[in-house]
N, C-alpha and C positions, 0 to 999 in steps of 0.2 A: 653824670656817674661811670665808674670805671668797673669794667668785665672783666672777671675774676679771669685768669689764665687758663686758656682753653687747650685741650688737647686733639687733633683734627680728629675729622670723623674716622672707625678704622677701615670704611670703604678705601681709603688709600692706599692700602695696603693690595686689594685688588686692581687699581688704579696704576699703582707705580709696577705690578706682575706683568701686566695687559703692554704697557710700553717695554719693560724686558722683554717682552716675548718678541715683538716687535721691533726690533732693537738688534735681535740675535737671532732672526730667525734662519736669514740669509747665509749668515756663518754657518748654523746646525746644516742647513742644507747642501752645503760646501761639504765641509769636513765629515759629514756624516752619511749622506747619500749620493753627490758627486764623485767623491773621493772614497766610499763606503769600502772599496776592497781594494785602496792604495797603502801600501807598508812601507810605504818614504816616511824617514824618521823625523821631517817637517811637518807630517800629515799626524801621524802621533803623538807628536808634541802638542800641535796644533788642539789636538779634540782636549788632551789632560789641560792647556791654559782656559781652553772655553770654558770646562768644567767646571775648574774652581772659578772663573771669572762670574759666571751665572750663579755661584753657589754662595760666594760673598755679595752679589747683587741681593740674591734672595734676602739673607742675611741683615744688608747694612739696609733693606727695606724695612724690615718688623723695629731695626735699631733709629732710624730716624720719625718713625712712626710712634715711639716709645718717648722718644728725647723733643722733636721739634713740639711748637707751640705758638699762640699768638696771645696779644692780649688789644683790644678794643678802650680806648678813652674818651672823653669828650674832643679833646686837642688833636688824638695822636696816636696809631695805632705801632705794637712792638711785636716783630718778630724775632723770639728765640729758636737759634738754629745750630747746626752742629752736633756732632756723637761725643767724638773724644776732644776737639777745640770746640769749648763753647762760643758762640757768637750771637751779639742782642744788638738788632737796629731797629733802630726808631723811624716812623716818618710821618711828618705834622699834615696833618688831614688837609691844609690850606696849602699844601703844596701839591695835592692832587689835581691834575687835567683831564685825564682822562681815565674811563676803565670801560676793561672787555671781560665779556663772561663767555664761557666755551662749555657746554655739555657735551659730552661724548657719549657713546650710546650705553659705555658701562655706570657714568656719573646716574641715565637715566633708570638704570636699572635699581638703583638706589633714591632717587629721588634727589640728586642733588646736583653739585653743579660747582663750577670753580670761577675766581674771581681774581682779576689782575686788575690793578691799580695804576698808572704813571705816573710820577711825580714829573717829568720833561728833563730831570736830569741824566747824566751817565753814570757809566762804572755800579757796582753792585746796587746802589744805593738807587737803581735807577725806578726800581717795580716792586711792590709788594703783590706777593702772589699767593691767596687761595686755592691752594690744587681739588680741595675737597669742604665743599660746605654745604649747608642747609640752603635753600631758598627762601625762605624766612631771615638767616643771618646775612645772605647778600642784599637784601632789601633793606636790613636795619643798616646794614654799612653806606649804602648809595642815599640811605637818607638822612644820616650821619653830615655826609657833604656836603647837599644840599643846605640841611640847616647851618655848615661850616661858612658856606659859602654867602647864604644871605647874611647872615653876620657880620660878614665880612666886608661885604658892601654899606650895610648899614652907618658901621662905624666909620665908613669913608667919606657917610653923608650925600652917597648915592640911593634912586631910588632903587626898592627891591620890586620888582616885576614879578606879580600874579602869574605863575606857571599854568597853561589852560590846558585842554585836554589833547593829545596828540594827534596831528592831522598826517594822513596819509596821504604819499606822494607816487609812489610806484608799490605794486604787487606783481612778483612775477605770476605767470601763465605757463602752460600747457607747452603754448607757441613759444613763449621765449624759451624753455629748456631745449628744446628741439633746436633752437633756432643758434642756443651757445652751443650745443656738443657738436655741430657741425661746424661752426665760424672757432671754436678753439680746436677744432684737429682733432679733440680725442678720444674721434672714433680709430684712427689711423694707428691707434700704439698698440694695436692688436698683432700686427704685422711683423715690425721687430721681435716681439714678444716669441711670435713661432718662429723666426727664423732662430732666437736664440737659443729655444726649446729644440729646434731639432739640429744645429751644432755642437748640443750637448750629448743629444741621441746618441748623435753618430760617432760621437768618442768609443759609447759604451758598446753601442750593437752593430753589427756589418748592415746597414743600411744603406749604404752607397749602391750597393747591387741593387737592390729592391727598387731603391728609389728613381733609377735610373729605368728599369724595365716598367715600372709605374710611368715615366714620363713618355716612354714610348709610346706604351698603351694609350696615353689621355691625348697626346697628338695623331693616334689615329682616330681615335673618337672625340675631336673637339668639343663638341658641344656639351662632354662633363667639365671638361677647362671653367667654360659658363658656369656650369651651374654651381662649380664648386667654388669660384670666383664668386659669386651671388652670394652662397651659403657666410664664406667667410666677409664677404662686406656688412652682411645682416647680421652676424654676430657682434663684427667690431662696432656697426651703429649701435648695437641695444649696449654693448658695454661701454660705448663712449655715453647712452643718452641717461645710463643709470650712472657714470661717474661725474658727469656733469650736475645730474638728480640730486647726487649725496651732498653736493659742494654747492650747489648756487641755487636747491626750492627753498620754498617758503622763503625768498628775498622779498624783505619791508623796505623801504626806506621812507620816515616820517622824522615830523619834528615839532616842535611847541616854541614856546618864544625864547627858549635859554640854547636849546640843544637841538642836534641833530642825532639820528641814532639810526641805526643798520643793524637787522637781525636776517639771520641765512641759514642755510641747511639742513637736510633729512638726516637723523641720526644721529648727525655730529653739529649742534647746532651753535650758531658763536652770535651772541649780542653783542653790541658797540655804540657808544655815546659819545660824544664830542659836544663842548659848547661853541657855541659859534661867534666867540668875540675870540675864539683861540685859532681860528683857520686865518692859515699866512698867507694862503697862495692856492689855485688850483690847478691843475694840471688838465687834459685832455688828449689823451692817447692814441693813435691810430695807427695800426698794420696796414700794407697794401690793400689784408683781403679784408679787414672792417672799413677799409676808405672805398674800397667798391663794393663793399655792402650797405654803406651807408650808417657803420656801426661806431660807436664811440664809446669811451671808458672816461671816467674824470675820478681824477684823485683829489683828494685834498690833501694840503699842507698843513701838520696843525705844531703850535709852541709845544712843544713837550709833547711829542706826537710819538711815530711810529716806530722800532725798529726796523731796520730794513727787512728783514724777514719778514715782519707782519705789514708791508705795504698793502697787500693788497684787501685787508682788514678796513682801508680806512677808504676805498674807492666806492662810489658809486655803485649802480650795476654794473658789470664789465662792460654787456652786449648789448646795451639800448640801442636805438635808433639815432640819432644823433642830434636832430632837433627836438626828439623827446628828451633826452636826455638835458641840454639847453631848456627844455621849460622846465624841468627837475626842479636844476642849477639854479635858476633866477626864484622859480618861488619859495625854495630854501636859503639861499643868499642871494638877495636881489640887486647887490653891490658888486655880484662881482659879473657881468655882462661878456659875452666873447662876440666880436666883432670880425666880420669874415675878409672886411676889405681893408689891406695891412701895406705898407711900404715896403716896397722889393729893393732890393740890392741893385745895384750900378753890376755893369755887365765886369765890369775890371775885377768885380771881387769874384769870380769863375775866376779869371785866368790867375788870380792869387792863390786860389784852394789847388788849379790843375799846378801847378809851380810848386807846390809842396814835396819834400821826397815822399817817393812810394816806399817804405820801408818792409812793409807786409810783401811787393813783388822783390827786393832786395832778398828778404830769408828766403824766400821759395825758390831762385837761381840759386841759393850757395848751396840750401841743403838738397836741391833736384841736383846740383850739380856733383855734388859728395855722394849722394847713395843712389839716383836714380839718373845719369845722365840722359838716358836715351828720354825722359821725362820732361826735359826741360821745356817742352810745347805747354806744358801748367802754368807756368809763368806767364806765358802771354796771357792766355786768359785770365789768371789774378790779374794782371794791369790792367784789362778791358774793365773787367770788375771794378778794380777799383775808380777808375775815370769814370766810371759810370753811377758809382755812389756816391760822387764826387758832384757831378754834376746835377742828379736827385736830389742834394743834398742842396744845392745852389738854388737849385728851383721853385725848392718849401719853402726857403727861410723867408722870415717878412717880420716888421714889429710893427708894434703902435705906442705911440705916447700923447696919453690924452686925459687932461685935466689931473688928477695924481693917482690915474692909473696905468700902467704898462703891460703888453702883451706882445709874449715872443713866440714865432712859429718855426721852429727848425726840425732837421731826420728826414731823409729820403727813406729807406725801408720802413721805420718808425717813426712815426709822424708826433710831434710833443706840440702842442698851446700852453704858454705855459700864462699865468693871469696874476698880480698881483696887483698891490697898492702902496703908495710911497711911504707910507706911515708903518706899512711891514717891513720894507727893506732896513736889514741891519747895517747893510753895505754894499757900497759901489766902489770897483775897482778899473781903476782902466789901464790895459796892458797893449803894449805895441810893440812887436820884432824889430828887426832891420828891415827883412823883408817887407812888412807890414809900413814900416817909414816912407818906403818909397813906392810903395800904391796911396800914400796921405787915408789910410784906415788904421783901427784900429778894435779890441777886444773887451767888451762890457761885463762882467761879474758882477753878477745879482747874489746878496746872500741872505736868506731866510730865515728865522729861526725854526729850528724844527730838532728830531731827534734820529740819525744824525743834522747836522747843519747842513742845509737844501742850497745850492748852489744852481744857478742858470747863468750860462753863458752864450753870448751872441755874438759872434765873430762877422768881421769886416765894414764894420759901422765907420764911417767915415769918423774924419779927426773931429772937425766942427760941431755934429751931432753928440759925440759923446763929450767934448765940454758940455754942450748945451743939457743932455742929461747931467753930467757931473753939478753945475749949474741947479738944474732942477730939482734934487735931490735934497744940496741942501737947505734948499726954501724948507725943508722939512722942520731944522731947528727954527726957522724963524717963524713959522705958521704956529 
């Protein structure tokens, strides 16, 4: 049954107005507060342009609400868009791979939500977005998608598995949130913020002399410095905790026989689901701090998955203890097992990495020679850091090929472990430069289907092993 063409809920006007305010608040503060007393021509014209742009933004919000509509049928979704130039976009239900629901605090006021359906393609038809719909409408669309998927499997002669109840594998606690707020270092954000406020105030108020006298006073009464530092640190920890709770609170990872579900957020809640058979690879990511604390973040690479800016949505809880994260992963996707013992590279690969040109050091020397000749010593620090990073990259790089699974670990400061299966690899490319040929090594490039296409590179593998990888991959077409 085809649904009649519908206009979005009027609450979309409020949602879009909030977005407009968020996007323009910094321009307003700069032009009307920080530059409030300025009579410069560019400031005056900037204010007029800001007011005109804001007025047009408000008018366009009402025009879009009046003219934008959507229609849901048995096999497709049609979006009618455009104010002056009309546009109609049609999305086949059987092309939808993933769906993401986001509920901001404005949505919650009206008991509404938003829904984004991802088709796995690129361009303007990559996704269908319903910015404001009722929860009942969202559930109806998701039910239609599931029914469409079941009917496709039945036509293709496959066995349609009855979906059981969801099984919860992880639910964040207050202890997890506290650990996440410290690991993310979000509590340190207040210090540059205080510095920026001080700098801006110093331009409009004569506080330099006052600050110097206050500093002299504090140096005499040193205990007050400790008290102020503790108070500032306590305030920053509180802000970091609130920020982390807002983003990662109520984090739940669950699954059923067909899909993986991720829900998170307090105030602004996001729910996401992905079919298990669409997972192309997984990535275990650890920064130096996370490695020290034994914490890991596991990301899912999906066919038709996620835009680059939404990669975080596809992650399992990014501050989970590594072994617990592995257990959750193995429970949800038992085919993706992570092995710690891997093949290391011979020492000649380190010498090869160290022989590569040091472009950043060269740029630092040129820039400092032109602008700050007295600071040329900084180039030496850049060179030492570059060498250290290359040594760390070599030290942590390894690989493993076992059965139809390939596992690659690389990176110095941020360490990534990539795991995929042969049938999920779209293409393997073997490259070798003139210098690599002298060392009898090559670079392997793995390509997996995702949005955008995901590429993983392993540098310094022996020429013989590269040929073995190439042969191993081509057996995929035989099996």
